[in-house]
C-alpha positions as CSV (number, residue, x, y, z in Angstrom):
1,X,149.8,86.4,106.1
2,X,148.5,89.0,108.1
3,X,144.8,89.7,108.4
4,X,143.7,93.5,108.9
5,X,140.4,94.1,110.2
6,X,138.6,97.4,109.7
7,X,135.3,98.6,111.0
8,X,132.8,99.6,108.6
9,X,130.3,102.1,110.0
10,X,127.3,103.5,108.3
11,X,123.9,105.4,109.1
12,X,121.8,102.2,109.0
13,X,120.9,99.7,111.5
14,X,120.1,96.9,109.2
15,X,121.2,95.9,105.4
16,X,117.3,96.3,104.6
17,X,117.4,100.1,105.6
18,X,120.3,100.6,103.3
19,X,118.5,99.5,100.4
20,X,115.2,101.3,101.0
21,X,114.3,103.9,98.2
22,X,111.9,106.2,99.3
23,X,111.7,108.1,95.9
24,X,109.8,105.1,94.2
25,X,106.6,105.8,96.2
26,X,106.5,109.3,94.8
27,X,105.8,108.0,91.5
28,X,101.8,108.1,91.0
29,X,101.5,104.7,89.5
30,X,103.1,103.3,92.6
31,X,100.9,105.1,95.4
32,X,97.5,104.2,93.1
33,X,98.5,100.5,92.7
34,X,99.3,100.6,96.6
35,X,96.0,102.2,97.4
36,X,94.0,99.9,94.9
37,X,96.0,96.8,96.2
38,X,95.3,97.7,99.7
39,X,91.6,98.3,99.1
40,X,91.1,94.8,97.5
41,X,93.1,93.1,100.5
42,X,91.1,95.1,102.9
43,X,87.7,94.3,101.2
44,X,88.8,90.6,101.0
45,X,89.4,90.3,104.7
46,X,86.8,93.2,105.8
47,X,86.6,93.4,109.7
48,X,90.1,92.0,110.1
49,X,92.4,94.4,108.4
50,X,92.2,98.1,107.7
51,X,92.9,99.7,104.3
52,X,95.0,102.5,105.5
53,X,97.6,100.0,107.3
54,X,97.7,97.8,104.4
55,X,98.5,100.9,102.0
56,X,101.3,102.3,104.4
57,X,102.5,98.3,104.4
58,X,102.7,98.2,100.9
59,X,104.4,101.4,100.5
60,X,107.0,100.2,102.7
61,X,107.3,97.0,101.0
62,X,107.4,99.0,97.4
63,X,110.3,101.1,99.0
64,X,112.1,98.3,99.8
65,X,112.0,96.7,96.5
66,X,113.1,99.7,94.3
67,X,114.7,97.4,91.7
68,X,111.2,95.5,91.3
69,X,109.2,98.6,91.1
70,X,111.6,100.6,88.5
71,X,111.8,97.5,86.6
72,X,107.7,97.5,86.4
73,X,107.9,101.2,85.7
74,X,110.4,100.8,82.5
75,X,109.1,97.4,81.0
76,X,105.2,96.8,81.7
77,X,102.7,98.3,79.2
78,X,100.5,99.0,82.6
79,X,102.5,99.3,85.2
80,X,99.7,100.3,87.8
81,X,98.1,97.2,87.1
82,X,101.3,95.0,87.3
83,X,102.1,96.8,90.6
84,X,98.6,96.5,92.0
85,X,98.8,92.6,91.2
86,X,102.2,92.4,92.7
87,X,101.3,94.4,95.9
88,X,98.1,92.3,96.5
89,X,100.3,89.0,96.5
90,X,102.8,91.1,98.9
91,X,99.8,91.7,101.3
92,X,98.9,88.2,101.2
93,X,102.1,86.8,101.6
94,X,102.6,89.0,104.5
95,X,99.1,89.0,106.1
96,X,96.9,86.1,104.9
97,X,97.7,83.6,107.9
98,X,97.4,86.4,110.6
99,X,94.1,87.8,109.0
100,X,92.5,84.3,108.6
101,X,92.9,83.4,112.0
102,X,92.1,86.8,113.0
103,X,88.6,86.1,111.3
104,X,87.8,82.9,113.0
105,X,88.2,84.4,116.4
106,X,84.9,85.5,118.2
107,X,84.9,88.1,120.8
108,X,84.0,87.7,124.4
109,X,80.8,89.8,123.8
110,X,79.7,87.9,120.8
111,X,79.9,84.6,122.7
112,X,78.1,86.2,125.7
113,X,75.2,87.3,123.4
114,X,75.4,83.9,121.4
115,X,74.6,82.1,124.7
116,X,72.0,84.6,126.0
117,X,74.3,86.0,128.9
118,X,74.3,89.6,127.4
119,X,73.1,92.2,129.9
């Protein structure tokens, strides 16, 4: 038995890039849901995360999950609401720990002010 090896080449650096479908973020319900979920997450972690950053992260996450987005669009009675809910959960899973720790950190200036050392 002989084993023939072939080299497969493609234009992608990773398997995740091969699955990304940017066309799903052109759907108005998807962009609206991403904006709404990002706003809610940024409001919950005010001063720690920026809404615009969370919206971009969520649009990227939706593009990486085109099957989920298309399934919601086809089957849900309120696709924007379902995507908003799922989008918030995606952001929470990805950023909650980092945001919680960042919220607990106090700046040097705030510490100096609290101790009466401010100039």
